[in-house]
C-alpha positions as a Markdown table, in Angstrom:
| # | Residue | x | y | z |
|---|---|---|---|---|
| 1 | Met | 8.2 | 142.1 | 109.4 |
| 2 | Thr | 9.2 | 143.9 | 106.2 |
| 3 | Thr | 6.9 | 146.2 | 104.2 |
| 4 | Ser | 6.4 | 143.6 | 101.5 |
| 5 | Gln | 5.6 | 140.9 | 104.1 |
| 6 | Ser | 3.1 | 143.2 | 105.9 |
| 7 | Arg | 1.2 | 143.6 | 102.6 |
| 8 | Arg | 1.2 | 139.9 | 101.6 |
| 9 | Leu | 1.1 | 136.9 | 103.9 |
| 10 | Phe | 2.6 | 133.5 | 103.2 |
| 11 | Leu | 2.0 | 129.9 | 104.3 |
| 12 | Arg | 5.4 | 128.3 | 104.7 |
| 13 | Ser | 6.7 | 124.8 | 105.0 |
| 14 | Thr | 10.3 | 123.7 | 105.1 |
| 15 | Thr | 10.5 | 123.7 | 101.3 |
| 16 | Ala | 8.0 | 126.2 | 99.9 |
| 17 | Ala | 5.9 | 129.3 | 100.5 |
| 18 | Ile | 2.5 | 129.9 | 99.1 |
| 19 | Ala | 1.2 | 133.5 | 98.8 |
| 20 | Leu | -2.1 | 134.4 | 100.4 |
| 21 | Pro | -4.3 | 137.2 | 99.1 |
| 22 | Ala | -4.4 | 140.4 | 101.2 |
| 23 | Leu | -7.3 | 139.7 | 103.5 |
| 24 | Glu | -8.7 | 142.7 | 105.3 |
| 25 | Ser | -9.9 | 140.6 | 108.2 |
| 26 | Phe | -6.6 | 138.9 | 108.7 |
| 27 | Gly | -3.8 | 141.3 | 109.2 |
| 28 | Phe | -4.9 | 144.6 | 107.9 |
| 29 | Arg | -7.6 | 145.7 | 110.3 |
| 30 | Arg | -6.6 | 143.5 | 113.2 |
| 31 | Phe | -3.2 | 145.0 | 113.6 |
| 32 | Ala | -3.3 | 148.8 | 113.8 |
| 33 | Ala | 0.5 | 149.0 | 113.5 |
| 34 | Ala | 0.3 | 147.3 | 110.0 |
| 35 | Ala | -2.3 | 149.8 | 108.7 |
| 36 | Glu | 0.3 | 152.5 | 107.9 |
| 37 | Ala | 2.7 | 150.0 | 106.4 |
| 38 | Ala | -0.1 | 148.7 | 104.1 |
| 39 | Ala | -0.4 | 152.1 | 102.4 |
| 40 | Pro | 0.3 | 151.8 | 98.7 |
| 41 | Pro | 3.9 | 152.5 | 97.7 |
| 42 | Lys | 5.2 | 155.1 | 95.2 |
| 43 | Arg | 6.0 | 153.9 | 91.7 |
| 44 | Met | 7.9 | 155.6 | 88.9 |
| 45 | Val | 7.8 | 154.8 | 85.1 |
| 46 | Phe | 10.1 | 156.4 | 82.5 |
| 47 | Leu | 9.0 | 156.0 | 78.9 |
| 48 | Ala | 11.4 | 157.3 | 76.1 |
| 49 | Phe | 10.8 | 157.5 | 72.4 |
| 50 | Gly | 13.4 | 158.1 | 69.7 |
| 51 | Trp | 13.8 | 160.8 | 67.1 |
| 52 | Gly | 11.9 | 163.5 | 68.9 |
| 53 | Val | 8.5 | 164.9 | 67.9 |
| 54 | Thr | 6.9 | 167.0 | 65.2 |
| 55 | Ala | 7.7 | 170.3 | 66.9 |
| 56 | Glu | 5.0 | 172.4 | 65.1 |
| 57 | Thr | 2.2 | 170.1 | 66.1 |
| 58 | Trp | 3.2 | 168.3 | 69.3 |
| 59 | Tyr | 4.1 | 171.2 | 71.7 |
| 60 | Pro | 1.2 | 173.3 | 73.0 |
| 61 | Asp | 1.4 | 177.0 | 72.4 |
| 62 | Ala | 4.0 | 178.5 | 74.7 |
| 63 | Lys | 1.9 | 181.7 | 74.8 |
| 64 | Gln | -0.8 | 179.7 | 76.6 |
| 65 | Pro | 0.8 | 178.7 | 79.9 |
| 66 | Gly | -1.2 | 177.3 | 82.8 |
| 67 | Ser | -4.3 | 175.2 | 82.9 |
| 68 | Gly | -6.3 | 177.0 | 80.2 |
| 69 | Tyr | -4.1 | 175.9 | 77.3 |
| 70 | Glu | -5.4 | 174.3 | 74.1 |
| 71 | Leu | -4.2 | 170.8 | 73.6 |
| 72 | Ser | -1.9 | 170.4 | 70.5 |
| 73 | Val | -2.8 | 168.2 | 67.6 |
| 74 | Gly | -0.2 | 165.6 | 68.5 |
| 75 | Leu | -1.6 | 165.3 | 72.0 |
| 76 | Gln | -5.3 | 165.1 | 71.1 |
| 77 | Pro | -5.6 | 161.4 | 71.8 |
| 78 | Leu | -4.8 | 162.3 | 75.4 |
| 79 | Ala | -7.7 | 164.8 | 75.8 |
| 80 | Arg | -9.6 | 162.6 | 78.3 |
| 81 | His | -6.6 | 162.7 | 80.6 |
| 82 | Lys | -5.8 | 166.4 | 80.2 |
| 83 | Gln | -6.2 | 167.2 | 83.9 |
| 84 | Asp | -3.9 | 164.4 | 84.9 |
| 85 | Phe | -0.7 | 165.3 | 83.1 |
| 86 | Ser | 1.4 | 168.4 | 82.5 |
| 87 | Ile | 3.6 | 169.3 | 79.5 |
| 88 | Val | 6.9 | 170.9 | 80.5 |
| 89 | Gln | 8.7 | 173.0 | 78.0 |
| 90 | Gly | 12.2 | 174.5 | 78.0 |
| 91 | Leu | 14.2 | 171.5 | 79.5 |
| 92 | Thr | 17.5 | 170.3 | 78.2 |
| 93 | Asn | 20.5 | 168.2 | 79.0 |
| 94 | Lys | 23.4 | 170.6 | 79.5 |
| 95 | Phe | 26.2 | 168.3 | 78.4 |
| 96 | Ser | 24.4 | 166.5 | 75.6 |
| 97 | Asn | 25.9 | 167.7 | 72.3 |
| 98 | Asp | 25.3 | 164.8 | 70.0 |
| 99 | Gly | 21.9 | 163.8 | 68.9 |
| 100 | His | 23.2 | 160.4 | 67.8 |
| 101 | Phe | 23.7 | 159.3 | 71.4 |
| 102 | Gly | 20.0 | 158.3 | 71.6 |
| 103 | Ser | 18.6 | 158.1 | 75.1 |
| 104 | Thr | 22.0 | 157.5 | 76.7 |
| 105 | Phe | 22.1 | 160.6 | 78.8 |
| 106 | Trp | 18.3 | 161.2 | 79.0 |
| 107 | Leu | 18.0 | 160.1 | 82.7 |
| 108 | Thr | 21.5 | 160.7 | 83.8 |
| 109 | Gly | 22.4 | 164.3 | 82.6 |
| 110 | Ala | 26.0 | 163.2 | 82.6 |
| 111 | Asn | 29.0 | 164.8 | 80.9 |
| 112 | Arg | 30.2 | 162.4 | 78.3 |
| 113 | Phe | 33.8 | 163.7 | 78.6 |
| 114 | Ser | 33.9 | 163.9 | 82.4 |
| 115 | Lys | 36.7 | 161.3 | 82.7 |
| 116 | Pro | 40.1 | 162.5 | 81.5 |
| 117 | Gly | 41.5 | 160.4 | 78.6 |
| 118 | Gln | 38.1 | 158.8 | 77.8 |
| 119 | Asn | 35.6 | 159.8 | 75.1 |
| 120 | Phe | 32.7 | 158.3 | 76.9 |
| 121 | Ala | 31.5 | 158.3 | 80.5 |
| 122 | Asn | 28.1 | 158.1 | 82.1 |
| 123 | Ser | 26.5 | 158.2 | 85.6 |
| 124 | Ile | 23.6 | 156.8 | 87.4 |
| 125 | Ser | 20.1 | 157.3 | 85.9 |
| 126 | Ala | 17.2 | 158.7 | 87.7 |
| 127 | Asp | 15.3 | 155.4 | 87.7 |
| 128 | Gln | 18.1 | 153.6 | 89.5 |
| 129 | Val | 18.3 | 156.3 | 92.1 |
| 130 | Ala | 14.6 | 155.6 | 92.7 |
| 131 | Ala | 15.1 | 151.8 | 92.5 |
| 132 | Ala | 17.8 | 151.9 | 95.3 |
| 133 | Gln | 15.0 | 152.9 | 97.7 |
| 134 | Leu | 11.7 | 151.9 | 96.1 |
| 135 | Gly | 13.0 | 148.5 | 95.0 |
| 136 | Gln | 14.1 | 147.2 | 98.3 |
| 137 | Glu | 10.9 | 145.3 | 99.1 |
| 138 | Thr | 10.1 | 144.0 | 95.6 |
| 139 | Arg | 11.2 | 140.9 | 93.7 |
| 140 | Phe | 12.6 | 143.1 | 91.0 |
| 141 | Ala | 14.3 | 146.3 | 92.1 |
| 142 | Ser | 13.6 | 147.7 | 88.6 |
| 143 | Leu | 12.4 | 146.5 | 85.3 |
| 144 | Gln | 14.0 | 147.5 | 82.0 |
| 145 | Leu | 12.1 | 147.0 | 78.8 |
| 146 | Asn | 13.2 | 147.7 | 75.2 |
| 147 | Gly | 11.2 | 148.0 | 72.0 |
| 148 | Gly | 12.1 | 144.6 | 70.6 |
| 149 | Gln | 15.1 | 144.6 | 68.4 |
| 150 | Asp | 14.3 | 148.0 | 67.1 |
| 151 | Val | 17.8 | 149.4 | 67.8 |
| 152 | Thr | 17.6 | 152.0 | 65.0 |
| 153 | Gly | 14.9 | 154.0 | 66.6 |
| 154 | Asp | 16.9 | 155.7 | 69.3 |
| 155 | Gly | 20.2 | 156.9 | 67.8 |
| 156 | His | 23.5 | 155.5 | 66.9 |
| 157 | Gly | 25.6 | 156.0 | 70.0 |
| 158 | Pro | 26.7 | 153.4 | 72.5 |
| 159 | Gly | 24.3 | 152.0 | 75.1 |
| 160 | Leu | 20.7 | 151.8 | 74.1 |
| 161 | Ser | 19.6 | 151.3 | 77.7 |
| 162 | Leu | 17.7 | 154.0 | 79.6 |
| 163 | Ala | 19.0 | 152.6 | 82.9 |
| 164 | Trp | 22.6 | 153.1 | 84.1 |
| 165 | Asn | 24.0 | 151.9 | 87.4 |
| 166 | Thr | 26.1 | 153.8 | 89.9 |
| 167 | Asn | 29.3 | 153.2 | 87.8 |
| 168 | Gly | 27.7 | 154.6 | 84.7 |
| 169 | Lys | 27.3 | 151.2 | 83.1 |
| 170 | Pro | 24.2 | 150.2 | 81.1 |
| 171 | Ile | 21.7 | 147.8 | 82.7 |
| 172 | Gly | 20.4 | 145.2 | 80.4 |
| 173 | Gly | 16.7 | 144.5 | 80.0 |
| 174 | Phe | 14.1 | 142.5 | 78.1 |
| 175 | Asn | 13.4 | 142.9 | 74.4 |
| 176 | Asp | 10.7 | 140.3 | 74.1 |
| 177 | Pro | 7.4 | 140.9 | 76.0 |
| 178 | Val | 6.7 | 137.2 | 76.2 |
| 179 | Glu | 10.0 | 136.7 | 78.0 |
| 180 | Thr | 9.1 | 139.6 | 80.3 |
| 181 | Phe | 5.8 | 137.9 | 81.1 |
| 182 | His | 7.4 | 134.7 | 82.1 |
| 183 | Arg | 10.1 | 136.4 | 84.1 |
| 184 | Leu | 7.5 | 138.3 | 86.1 |
| 185 | Phe | 4.8 | 135.7 | 86.5 |
| 186 | Ser | 5.9 | 132.1 | 85.6 |
| 187 | Gly | 6.8 | 129.7 | 88.4 |
| 188 | Asp | 10.3 | 128.4 | 88.9 |
| 189 | Arg | 10.7 | 125.0 | 87.2 |
| 190 | Val | 14.0 | 124.4 | 88.9 |
| 191 | Pro | 13.7 | 122.5 | 92.3 |
| 192 | Leu | 14.2 | 124.7 | 95.3 |
| 193 | Asp | 17.3 | 122.7 | 96.5 |
| 194 | Gln | 18.9 | 123.1 | 93.1 |
| 195 | Gln | 18.2 | 126.8 | 93.1 |
| 196 | Arg | 20.0 | 127.1 | 96.5 |
| 197 | Ala | 22.9 | 125.1 | 95.2 |
| 198 | Met | 23.2 | 127.3 | 92.1 |
| 199 | Leu | 23.2 | 130.5 | 94.2 |
| 200 | Ala | 25.8 | 129.0 | 96.5 |
| 201 | Glu | 28.0 | 128.1 | 93.6 |
| 202 | Gln | 27.6 | 131.7 | 92.2 |
| 203 | Arg | 28.6 | 133.0 | 95.7 |
| 204 | Ser | 31.6 | 130.8 | 95.7 |
| 205 | Val | 32.8 | 131.8 | 92.3 |
| 206 | Leu | 32.3 | 135.5 | 93.2 |
| 207 | Asp | 34.3 | 135.1 | 96.4 |
| 208 | Thr | 37.1 | 133.5 | 94.5 |
| 209 | Val | 37.2 | 136.2 | 91.8 |
| 210 | Leu | 37.1 | 138.9 | 94.5 |
| 211 | Asp | 40.0 | 137.3 | 96.4 |
| 212 | Cys | 42.1 | 137.1 | 93.2 |
| 213 | Ala | 41.3 | 140.8 | 92.3 |
| 214 | Arg | 42.4 | 141.9 | 95.8 |
| 215 | Asp | 45.7 | 140.1 | 95.3 |
| 216 | Leu | 46.3 | 142.2 | 92.3 |
| 217 | Gln | 45.9 | 145.5 | 94.1 |
| 218 | Arg | 49.5 | 145.6 | 95.3 |
| 219 | Gly | 51.9 | 147.6 | 93.1 |
| 220 | Leu | 49.3 | 148.9 | 90.6 |
| 221 | Ser | 49.5 | 152.2 | 88.9 |
| 222 | Lys | 46.9 | 154.9 | 89.7 |
| 223 | Thr | 45.1 | 154.2 | 86.4 |
| 224 | Asp | 45.0 | 150.5 | 87.0 |
| 225 | Thr | 43.9 | 151.1 | 90.6 |
| 226 | Asp | 41.0 | 153.2 | 89.3 |
| 227 | Lys | 40.1 | 150.4 | 86.9 |
| 228 | Leu | 40.2 | 147.8 | 89.6 |
| 229 | Asp | 38.0 | 150.0 | 91.9 |
| 230 | Glu | 35.5 | 150.2 | 89.1 |
| 231 | Tyr | 35.7 | 146.4 | 88.8 |
| 232 | Phe | 35.0 | 146.0 | 92.6 |
| 233 | Glu | 31.9 | 148.2 | 92.1 |
| 234 | Gly | 30.7 | 145.8 | 89.5 |
| 235 | Ile | 31.3 | 142.9 | 91.9 |
| 236 | Arg | 29.2 | 144.7 | 94.5 |
| 237 | Asp | 26.4 | 145.1 | 92.0 |
| 238 | Ile | 26.5 | 141.3 | 91.4 |
| 239 | Glu | 26.4 | 140.7 | 95.1 |
| 240 | Thr | 23.4 | 142.9 | 95.5 |
| 241 | Arg | 21.6 | 140.9 | 92.8 |
| 242 | Leu | 22.5 | 137.6 | 94.4 |
| 243 | Ser | 21.2 | 138.9 | 97.7 |
| 244 | Lys | 18.0 | 139.9 | 96.1 |
| 245 | Asp | 17.6 | 136.4 | 94.5 |
| 246 | Glu | 18.4 | 134.7 | 97.9 |
| 247 | Lys | 15.8 | 136.9 | 99.6 |
| 248 | Trp | 13.0 | 135.7 | 97.2 |
| 249 | Leu | 14.2 | 132.1 | 97.0 |
| 250 | Gly | 11.1 | 129.9 | 97.5 |
| 251 | Val | 8.6 | 132.7 | 97.4 |
| 252 | Pro | 6.2 | 132.0 | 94.6 |
| 253 | Arg | 5.5 | 134.6 | 91.9 |
| 254 | Thr | 2.2 | 136.4 | 92.0 |
| 255 | Lys | -0.5 | 135.2 | 89.7 |
| 256 | Ala | -0.5 | 137.2 | 86.4 |
| 257 | Pro | -3.5 | 139.6 | 86.1 |
| 258 | Leu | -3.4 | 139.1 | 82.3 |
| 259 | Ala | -3.2 | 136.2 | 79.9 |
| 260 | Glu | 0.1 | 134.9 | 78.5 |
| 261 | Pro | 0.8 | 137.1 | 75.5 |
| 262 | Lys | 1.1 | 135.8 | 72.0 |
| 263 | Pro | 4.6 | 135.8 | 70.5 |
| 264 | Gly | 5.6 | 137.8 | 67.4 |
| 265 | Leu | 3.8 | 141.1 | 68.2 |
| 266 | Ala | 5.6 | 144.2 | 66.9 |
| 267 | Gly | 5.1 | 147.9 | 66.6 |
| 268 | Leu | 1.8 | 149.3 | 67.8 |
| 269 | Glu | 0.6 | 146.0 | 69.3 |
| 270 | Glu | 3.9 | 145.4 | 71.0 |
| 271 | Ile | 3.7 | 148.8 | 72.7 |
| 272 | Arg | 0.2 | 148.1 | 73.9 |
| 273 | Leu | 1.4 | 144.7 | 75.3 |
| 274 | His | 4.4 | 146.3 | 77.0 |
| 275 | Tyr | 2.1 | 148.8 | 78.6 |
| 276 | Ala | -0.2 | 146.0 | 79.9 |
| 277 | Leu | 2.9 | 144.2 | 81.3 |
| 278 | Ile | 4.1 | 147.4 | 83.1 |
| 279 | Ser | 0.6 | 147.9 | 84.6 |
| 280 | Ala | 0.6 | 144.3 | 85.7 |
| 281 | Ala | 4.1 | 144.5 | 87.2 |
| 282 | Leu | 3.1 | 147.6 | 89.2 |
| 283 | Gln | -0.3 | 146.2 | 90.2 |
| 284 | Thr | 1.2 | 143.0 | 91.6 |
| 285 | Asp | 4.1 | 144.9 | 93.3 |
| 286 | Ser | 6.6 | 142.8 | 91.4 |
| 287 | Thr | 8.5 | 146.1 | 90.9 |
| 288 | Arg | 8.0 | 149.8 | 91.5 |
| 289 | Val | 10.4 | 151.2 | 89.0 |
| 290 | Val | 10.2 | 150.7 | 85.2 |
| 291 | Thr | 12.0 | 152.1 | 82.1 |
| 292 | Tyr | 10.7 | 151.4 | 78.6 |
| 293 | Arg | 12.4 | 152.5 | 75.4 |
| 294 | Leu | 9.6 | 152.5 | 72.9 |
| 295 | Pro | 10.3 | 151.2 | 69.3 |
| 296 | Val | 10.2 | 153.5 | 66.3 |
| 297 | Ser | 11.1 | 151.6 | 63.2 |
| 298 | Ser | 8.7 | 148.7 | 63.9 |
| 299 | Leu | 6.0 | 151.2 | 64.9 |
| 300 | Leu | 6.3 | 153.0 | 61.6 |
| 301 | Lys | 6.1 | 149.6 | 59.8 |
| 302 | Ser | 2.9 | 148.7 | 61.7 |
| 303 | Leu | 1.4 | 152.0 | 60.6 |
| 304 | Ala | 2.2 | 151.1 | 57.0 |
| 305 | Ile | 4.7 | 154.0 | 56.9 |
| 306 | Thr | 7.8 | 153.3 | 54.7 |
| 307 | Val | 9.8 | 156.4 | 55.7 |
| 308 | Asn | 13.0 | 155.7 | 57.6 |
| 309 | Gly | 12.9 | 156.8 | 61.2 |
| 310 | His | 16.1 | 158.8 | 60.9 |
| 311 | Asp | 14.9 | 160.6 | 57.7 |
| 312 | Met | 11.6 | 161.2 | 59.4 |
| 313 | Ser | 13.3 | 163.2 | 62.1 |
| 314 | His | 14.9 | 165.4 | 59.5 |
| 315 | Tyr | 11.6 | 166.3 | 57.8 |
| 316 | His | 12.6 | 170.0 | 57.5 |
| 317 | Leu | 15.4 | 169.0 | 55.1 |
| 318 | His | 13.2 | 167.1 | 52.6 |
| 319 | Gln | 10.9 | 168.4 | 50.0 |
| 320 | Gly | 7.2 | 167.4 | 50.2 |
| 321 | Ser | 5.1 | 166.4 | 53.2 |
| 322 | Glu | 5.7 | 162.6 | 53.3 |
| 323 | Lys | 8.2 | 162.7 | 56.2 |
| 324 | Arg | 6.3 | 165.3 | 58.1 |
| 325 | Asp | 3.1 | 163.2 | 57.7 |
| 326 | Ala | 5.0 | 160.2 | 59.0 |
| 327 | Ser | 6.3 | 162.1 | 62.0 |
| 328 | Gln | 2.8 | 163.4 | 62.8 |
| 329 | Ala | 1.3 | 159.9 | 62.4 |
| 330 | Arg | 3.9 | 158.6 | 64.8 |
| 331 | Asp | 3.1 | 161.3 | 67.4 |
| 332 | Leu | -0.6 | 160.4 | 67.2 |
| 333 | Ala | 0.0 | 156.7 | 67.5 |
| 334 | Leu | 2.2 | 157.1 | 70.6 |
| 335 | Ser | -0.3 | 159.5 | 72.2 |
| 336 | Glu | -3.1 | 157.0 | 71.6 |
| 337 | Thr | -1.2 | 154.1 | 73.2 |
| 338 | Leu | -0.1 | 156.3 | 76.1 |
| 339 | Ala | -3.8 | 157.3 | 76.7 |
| 340 | Gly | -4.6 | 153.5 | 76.9 |
| 341 | Phe | -1.8 | 153.0 | 79.4 |
| 342 | Phe | -3.3 | 155.8 | 81.6 |
| 343 | Asp | -6.7 | 154.1 | 81.3 |
| 344 | Gln | -5.1 | 150.9 | 82.7 |
| 345 | Leu | -3.4 | 152.6 | 85.6 |
| 346 | Lys | -6.7 | 154.4 | 86.5 |
| 347 | Ala | -8.7 | 151.1 | 86.4 |
| 348 | Val | -6.7 | 149.5 | 89.1 |
| 349 | Lys | -7.9 | 150.2 | 92.7 |
| 350 | Glu | -5.5 | 150.1 | 95.6 |
| 351 | Ala | -5.8 | 149.3 | 99.2 |
| 352 | Asp | -6.6 | 152.9 | 100.2 |
| 353 | Gly | -9.4 | 153.1 | 97.6 |
| 354 | Lys | -7.4 | 155.3 | 95.3 |
| 355 | Arg | -6.2 | 154.3 | 91.8 |
| 356 | Leu | -2.8 | 152.9 | 90.9 |
| 357 | Phe | -2.4 | 156.0 | 88.7 |
| 358 | Asp | -2.6 | 158.2 | 91.9 |
| 359 | His | 0.5 | 156.6 | 93.4 |
| 360 | Thr | 2.5 | 156.4 | 90.2 |
| 361 | Thr | 4.7 | 159.0 | 88.4 |
| 362 | Val | 4.8 | 158.5 | 84.6 |
| 363 | Val | 7.4 | 160.4 | 82.6 |
| 364 | Tyr | 7.1 | 160.3 | 78.8 |
| 365 | Gly | 9.6 | 162.1 | 76.6 |
| 366 | Ser | 12.7 | 162.1 | 74.4 |
| 367 | Asn | 16.2 | 163.3 | 74.6 |
| 368 | Ile | 15.8 | 165.3 | 71.4 |
| 369 | Arg | 13.3 | 167.8 | 70.1 |
| 370 | Thr | 13.4 | 167.2 | 66.4 |
| 371 | Glu | 16.1 | 167.0 | 63.7 |
| 372 | His | 18.5 | 165.9 | 66.5 |
| 373 | Asp | 18.0 | 169.3 | 68.3 |
| 374 | Leu | 18.9 | 168.8 | 71.9 |
| 375 | Tyr | 17.0 | 171.8 | 73.4 |
| 376 | Asn | 13.5 | 171.9 | 74.7 |
| 377 | Cys | 13.3 | 168.1 | 75.2 |
| 378 | Pro | 9.6 | 167.0 | 74.8 |
| 379 | Thr | 8.5 | 166.2 | 78.3 |
| 380 | Leu | 5.1 | 165.0 | 79.6 |
| 381 | Ile | 4.7 | 164.1 | 83.3 |
| 382 | Ala | 1.5 | 162.3 | 84.6 |
| 383 | Gly | 0.1 | 160.6 | 87.7 |
| 384 | Gly | -0.1 | 161.5 | 91.3 |
| 385 | Gly | 3.0 | 159.7 | 92.6 |
| 386 | Ser | 5.2 | 162.7 | 93.1 |
| 387 | Gly | 2.6 | 165.3 | 94.0 |
| 388 | Ile | 3.4 | 167.7 | 91.2 |
| 389 | Lys | 1.2 | 170.3 | 89.4 |
| 390 | Leu | -1.0 | 168.5 | 86.8 |
| 391 | Gly | -3.2 | 169.7 | 84.0 |
| 392 | His | -0.8 | 172.5 | 83.0 |
| 393 | Asn | 1.3 | 173.7 | 80.1 |
| 394 | Ile | 4.4 | 174.7 | 82.0 |
| 395 | Ile | 7.1 | 176.9 | 80.5 |
| 396 | Ala | 10.4 | 176.6 | 82.3 |
| 397 | Pro | 13.2 | 179.2 | 81.7 |
| 398 | Lys | 15.1 | 178.3 | 78.5 |
| 399 | Asp | 17.8 | 175.6 | 78.9 |
| 400 | Thr | 16.6 | 174.6 | 82.4 |
| 401 | Pro | 18.3 | 171.3 | 83.2 |
| 402 | Leu | 16.1 | 168.3 | 82.5 |
| 403 | Cys | 17.6 | 166.8 | 85.6 |
| 404 | Asn | 15.9 | 169.5 | 87.7 |
| 405 | Ala | 12.7 | 167.8 | 86.8 |
| 406 | Trp | 14.1 | 164.3 | 87.7 |
| 407 | Leu | 15.3 | 165.7 | 91.0 |
| 408 | Thr | 11.9 | 167.2 | 91.8 |
| 409 | Leu | 10.1 | 163.9 | 90.9 |
| 410 | Leu | 12.5 | 161.9 | 93.0 |
| 411 | Asn | 12.1 | 164.1 | 96.1 |
| 412 | Gly | 8.3 | 164.2 | 95.5 |
| 413 | Ser | 8.3 | 160.4 | 95.5 |
| 414 | Gly | 10.0 | 160.2 | 98.9 |
| 415 | Ile | 13.5 | 159.6 | 97.5 |
| 416 | Lys | 15.6 | 162.3 | 99.1 |
| 417 | Ala | 18.3 | 163.6 | 96.9 |
| 418 | Glu | 20.2 | 166.9 | 96.9 |
| 419 | Arg | 21.1 | 166.8 | 93.2 |
| 420 | His | 21.0 | 164.6 | 90.2 |
| 421 | Gly | 23.2 | 164.8 | 87.1 |
| 422 | Asp | 23.6 | 168.4 | 85.9 |
| 423 | Ser | 20.7 | 169.6 | 88.1 |
| 424 | Thr | 20.9 | 173.1 | 89.6 |
| 425 | Gly | 17.9 | 172.6 | 92.0 |
| 426 | Glu | 14.3 | 171.5 | 92.0 |
| 427 | Leu | 12.0 | 172.6 | 89.2 |
| 428 | Lys | 9.8 | 175.0 | 91.0 |
| 429 | Glu | 7.5 | 175.5 | 88.1 |
| 430 | Ile | 6.1 | 172.0 | 88.4 |
| 431 | Met | 5.7 | 172.0 | 92.2 |
| 432 | Leu | 2.4 | 172.7 | 93.9 |
| 433 | Ala | 2.2 | 176.0 | 95.6 |
């Protein structure tokens, strides 16, 4: 019996399976061996916003380290959660040298020029390292969400995804929250036999392509062999996804804990809806790993701000306070919606009596500080999922790799890793003594 099966029972016939609720009297207390398996799993959520922050009013005073710090103006909407998150200052991505590459390297810490002869390369992102373990027992190994079509809010470089696979290739996600809702919670309209036939056909096509690719291996140059090896890695990723689909074939989706959303929401309302969907996805154990690239341009529009997002990030270069005011209003709006997200995670009770928040790690930040500055990346870490120090203003040594934080969070969530990206070790400053 797998972990997911031990937490949720099914009535099965030859053609279908109907999920039963988790009944304490049937399965949980009767079988002592299942009690430990029923312990709530760890979850990880990575939330990235573009164009940095208003440096003067977002960061707490670096001269007030520890738990007694005064909350900054930009973080005031989070005051009721102050004891449940920490701000970490001094982190950076060592190899990031171009602010126009958006969040491309935020979770990877990769060296863009690591492959000779190529001007772009990337590596696996922290969320996908987590998904390789935490996502084994869920319908979706991970969930990637993007802020609508707001592609201008995160930089101009290639790859707007936060999630990157083992080959350093971007993993696509959902732009429309309504589409996300149906993907998570709507039942399959295609008959089960037809679904099986479709998967079998995909397997057949994949096998044929793989055989043809293997025939090409003979007599190839070193460069072409490397390219083909990369291609084989892509094939293996497809095989993994097919295996996941086959595993969940015929297993009904969990009933949605929220109503079907209305289409057409944008900016502030879209962010709130995405947060509700993330909470629902974690609550129903549809996935345990989520990335969400928040919108900026549509957010500004919903706040009746006409300043361009890019210009806003360069507020120091412009006369007057309009762009600074826009940046500060953006900071406050994002903090307010984040506080609401924390409220949702805290409102969900788990099997052990604790809150969903207590088993979840939430990372909120940006790859740039302000004006495309790549040092002291704004970083907020919340939740009890990785067992780190909360309620603190933490000042790490200058230019500490951001990946040191990712490594610490991964290990604290039970995903054992020796290193990640450009990490030099765990971030001792955020670990409990």
